[in-house]
C-alpha positions as CSV (number, residue, x, y, z in Angstrom):
1,M,16.3,-101.3,-45.3
2,W,14.5,-103.4,-47.8
3,Q,11.2,-103.6,-48.7
4,Q,9.2,-106.7,-46.3
5,A,11.7,-109.3,-47.4
6,G,9.0,-111.3,-45.4
7,R,6.7,-111.0,-47.9
8,Y,8.8,-110.6,-51.2
9,A,11.8,-111.9,-52.9
10,I,15.4,-110.0,-51.8
11,K,16.0,-108.4,-55.3
12,L,19.7,-108.2,-55.8
13,L,21.2,-106.0,-59.1
14,D,24.5,-107.5,-60.5
15,L,26.8,-104.6,-62.1
16,F,29.2,-105.6,-64.9
17,C,27.5,-109.2,-64.4
18,G,29.2,-110.7,-67.2
19,V,27.9,-114.4,-68.8
20,G,27.0,-114.9,-65.0
21,G,29.6,-116.4,-62.5
22,A,28.9,-114.5,-59.3
23,S,25.5,-114.0,-60.1
24,A,24.4,-117.9,-59.9
25,G,26.3,-117.9,-56.9
26,Y,23.9,-115.2,-55.2
27,A,21.2,-116.9,-57.0
28,E,21.9,-120.4,-55.2
29,A,21.9,-118.1,-51.6
30,G,18.1,-117.7,-52.5
31,F,18.5,-113.8,-54.1
32,E,16.2,-113.1,-56.9
33,V,19.3,-111.7,-59.2
34,T,19.5,-109.2,-62.5
35,G,22.2,-108.3,-64.1
36,I,23.9,-105.0,-66.2
37,D,26.3,-105.6,-68.6
38,L,27.0,-103.8,-72.2
39,K,27.4,-107.5,-73.8
40,H,24.5,-109.4,-75.6
41,G,23.7,-111.0,-72.5
42,K,22.8,-114.3,-74.8
43,R,24.4,-116.8,-71.8
44,Y,23.6,-115.0,-68.5
45,P,21.1,-117.3,-67.4
46,Y,18.8,-114.1,-65.1
47,T,17.1,-111.2,-65.7
48,Y,19.4,-109.2,-68.1
49,K,19.6,-105.7,-69.2
50,R,21.9,-104.8,-71.1
51,G,23.4,-101.1,-70.8
52,N,25.9,-99.0,-69.2
53,V,25.8,-99.7,-66.1
54,M,27.6,-95.6,-65.3
55,A,25.0,-94.2,-66.8
56,L,22.5,-96.1,-63.9
57,D,20.5,-93.5,-62.0
58,L,19.7,-93.2,-58.1
59,D,15.7,-94.3,-58.7
60,F,16.6,-97.5,-60.8
61,L,19.3,-98.9,-58.0
62,Q,16.7,-97.5,-55.1
63,Q,14.8,-100.8,-56.9
64,F,17.6,-103.2,-55.2
65,D,17.9,-104.9,-51.5
66,V,21.8,-105.4,-51.7
67,I,23.9,-104.7,-54.8
68,H,27.1,-106.1,-56.3
69,A,29.2,-105.2,-58.8
70,S,33.0,-106.3,-60.7
71,P,34.3,-103.2,-62.3
72,P,36.7,-103.8,-65.2
73,C,39.7,-104.8,-63.2
74,Q,42.5,-105.8,-66.1
75,T,44.4,-102.5,-64.9
76,Y,45.8,-104.6,-61.9
77,S,44.9,-108.3,-62.7
78,I,48.6,-109.7,-62.2
79,T,47.9,-111.3,-65.5
80,Q,48.5,-108.3,-67.2
81,H,52.1,-109.6,-67.2
82,L,51.1,-112.4,-68.9
83,R,49.5,-110.4,-71.5
84,N,52.0,-108.0,-71.4
85,A,54.4,-110.5,-72.6
86,Q,52.7,-111.9,-75.2
87,G,52.1,-108.4,-77.0
88,K,49.3,-108.1,-76.0
89,S,47.0,-105.0,-74.1
90,T,43.6,-103.9,-72.8
91,S,41.3,-100.8,-72.9
92,K,39.4,-101.7,-70.1
93,L,39.0,-99.1,-68.3
94,D,40.0,-98.3,-64.2
95,L,36.3,-97.8,-62.6
96,L,36.5,-98.8,-59.8
97,K,36.2,-95.4,-57.6
98,P,33.7,-94.1,-59.7
99,V,31.5,-97.8,-59.4
100,R,32.1,-97.3,-54.7
101,D,31.4,-93.3,-55.5
102,M,28.3,-94.2,-56.8
103,L,27.1,-97.4,-54.6
104,L,27.8,-95.2,-51.6
105,Q,25.2,-93.3,-52.8
106,S,22.3,-95.4,-53.2
107,G,22.5,-96.0,-49.9
108,K,22.8,-99.5,-50.7
109,P,24.7,-102.9,-49.2
110,Y,26.7,-103.3,-51.5
111,I,29.6,-105.7,-52.8
112,I,32.4,-104.7,-55.0
113,E,34.7,-107.5,-56.0
114,N,38.0,-107.4,-57.8
115,V,41.7,-109.1,-58.2
116,K,44.2,-109.6,-55.3
117,G,46.4,-106.1,-55.5
118,A,43.2,-103.8,-56.5
119,P,43.3,-100.8,-53.9
120,L,39.1,-102.5,-52.6
121,L,38.6,-100.9,-48.7
122,D,39.2,-103.4,-46.0
123,P,38.5,-106.2,-48.3
124,V,38.3,-110.0,-47.3
125,Q,39.8,-112.7,-49.7
126,L,38.5,-115.5,-51.1
127,C,40.1,-118.7,-53.1
128,G,38.9,-121.7,-55.6
129,S,41.0,-124.3,-53.5
130,S,39.0,-123.5,-49.9
131,F,35.7,-124.5,-51.6
132,G,37.0,-127.5,-53.6
133,L,37.4,-126.1,-56.9
134,T,40.9,-126.5,-59.6
135,V,41.3,-123.0,-59.5
136,R,42.7,-120.9,-57.2
137,R,41.4,-117.4,-58.3
138,H,42.2,-115.4,-55.6
139,R,39.0,-112.3,-55.2
140,L,39.2,-109.5,-53.3
141,F,35.7,-108.4,-52.2
142,E,34.6,-105.3,-50.3
143,S,31.4,-103.8,-48.6
144,N,30.1,-102.0,-45.8
145,L,28.5,-105.2,-44.4
146,P,30.7,-107.1,-41.8
147,L,32.4,-110.7,-44.2
148,T,34.6,-113.1,-43.6
149,G,36.9,-114.4,-46.2
150,S,38.4,-118.3,-46.4
151,L,42.0,-119.5,-46.1
152,C,43.7,-121.7,-49.0
153,N,44.5,-124.6,-49.2
154,H,47.1,-124.9,-52.1
155,T,47.5,-128.9,-52.0
156,V,47.7,-129.4,-55.7
157,R,48.3,-127.8,-58.6
158,P,45.3,-125.7,-60.2
159,V,44.3,-125.5,-63.3
160,G,44.5,-121.6,-64.8
161,V,41.4,-120.1,-66.5
162,Y,43.2,-117.0,-67.8
163,G,44.6,-115.9,-71.0
164,S,44.7,-118.5,-73.1
165,M,43.9,-122.3,-73.6
166,R,47.3,-124.9,-73.3
167,D,49.2,-122.1,-72.1
168,E,52.0,-123.0,-70.0
169,I,54.6,-120.2,-68.0
170,P,57.7,-121.5,-67.3
171,G,58.5,-122.3,-63.4
172,G,54.7,-120.8,-63.1
173,G,51.5,-121.8,-64.0
174,K,49.5,-124.1,-66.8
175,T,45.6,-123.5,-68.6
176,A,42.9,-125.8,-69.4
177,D,43.4,-127.9,-72.1
178,T,39.9,-128.1,-73.0
179,I,36.6,-125.3,-72.4
180,E,35.3,-128.8,-70.6
181,Q,38.3,-128.7,-68.5
182,A,37.8,-124.6,-67.9
183,R,34.4,-124.8,-67.2
184,Q,34.2,-128.2,-64.5
185,A,37.4,-125.3,-62.4
186,M,34.9,-122.9,-62.2
187,G,32.2,-124.7,-61.9
188,I,30.6,-122.6,-64.6
189,E,28.7,-125.1,-67.1
190,W,27.6,-122.6,-69.5
191,A,30.3,-120.2,-70.7
192,L,32.9,-119.8,-73.5
193,W,36.1,-119.1,-72.5
194,G,36.6,-115.6,-73.0
195,E,33.8,-115.5,-70.0
196,L,35.0,-117.8,-68.0
197,V,38.0,-115.6,-68.4
198,E,36.8,-112.6,-66.8
199,A,33.9,-114.8,-64.7
200,I,34.5,-115.7,-60.9
201,P,33.1,-119.0,-59.5
202,P,29.3,-119.1,-57.7
203,A,31.3,-121.1,-54.8
204,Y,32.4,-117.2,-53.8
205,T,29.1,-115.7,-54.3
206,N,27.1,-118.1,-52.8
207,F,29.7,-118.0,-50.0
208,I,29.4,-113.9,-49.7
209,G,25.7,-114.7,-50.3
210,L,24.9,-116.8,-47.7
211,Q,26.7,-114.4,-44.5
212,I,24.9,-111.7,-46.4
213,M,21.2,-113.6,-45.9
214,A,22.5,-114.3,-42.9
215,L,23.1,-110.3,-41.3
216,L,19.5,-109.0,-43.2
217,N,17.8,-112.3,-41.5
218,K,19.7,-111.1,-37.8
219,S,18.7,-107.5,-38.2
220,Y,15.1,-107.9,-39.1
221,P,14.3,-111.5,-37.9
222,Q,10.3,-111.0,-38.3
223,N,11.6,-112.1,-41.9
224,R,13.7,-115.3,-40.8
225,K,11.3,-117.3,-42.2
226,T,11.6,-116.4,-45.5
227,C,14.9,-115.2,-46.7
228,G,17.5,-117.5,-48.7
229,Q,15.1,-120.4,-48.7
230,H,14.4,-120.5,-52.2
231,A,16.7,-120.5,-54.9
232,Q,16.0,-118.9,-58.1
233,A,15.7,-121.0,-60.9
234,P,17.4,-119.7,-64.4
235,F,15.4,-118.3,-66.9
236,K,15.9,-115.7,-69.6
237,L,14.1,-111.9,-70.3
238,S,17.0,-109.9,-72.2
239,T,15.8,-106.6,-73.1
240,I,18.2,-105.3,-75.5
């Protein structure tokens, strides 16, 4: 239960936050966002704590009202075929189950995001075409809250943001020609290519976040006037 959310901001913790694509969508939905990752976080636009997600304790998690996690997904990603064809490999671990166990132990409302094909529990799917984006980037969302997915609208050739720029797969897709095109396609104007490849569009978590706000307001009607009314402005507080 989130404490007196009518008087205080609703705090969301973004685990494996990367460059902040998911965080931006939640902030737009009205959450006060804190991100945690192992990377330097120089371009992460909200409160940032550098650290190992898997070393977090339950006392720390209890400070937040909602927890989002995007554990490494290269094990399940369909782009593994492109990576294999290019002779590349990944050293990323499969942390899906231990992350889920940690979130369940926290007792908090949670969301786990991952790629299509990942073994999530009863997930909903989102597609960039549903939000007018030129990326499709199908992503699955598992939650202990009832969420709704989106329908695809594949009417134009998508801009790919994976692998390397200017890649073209015979009989398949084509990646962005420039970093500007990739940023526009994702709706993330501050990221570099390698960060965009691993990010999700803010439109996705704005869509999810607004649903969560509505569920919290329904559960706690006394807080309805304040939940989700004020989007968090980007700021930086990095602890190294």
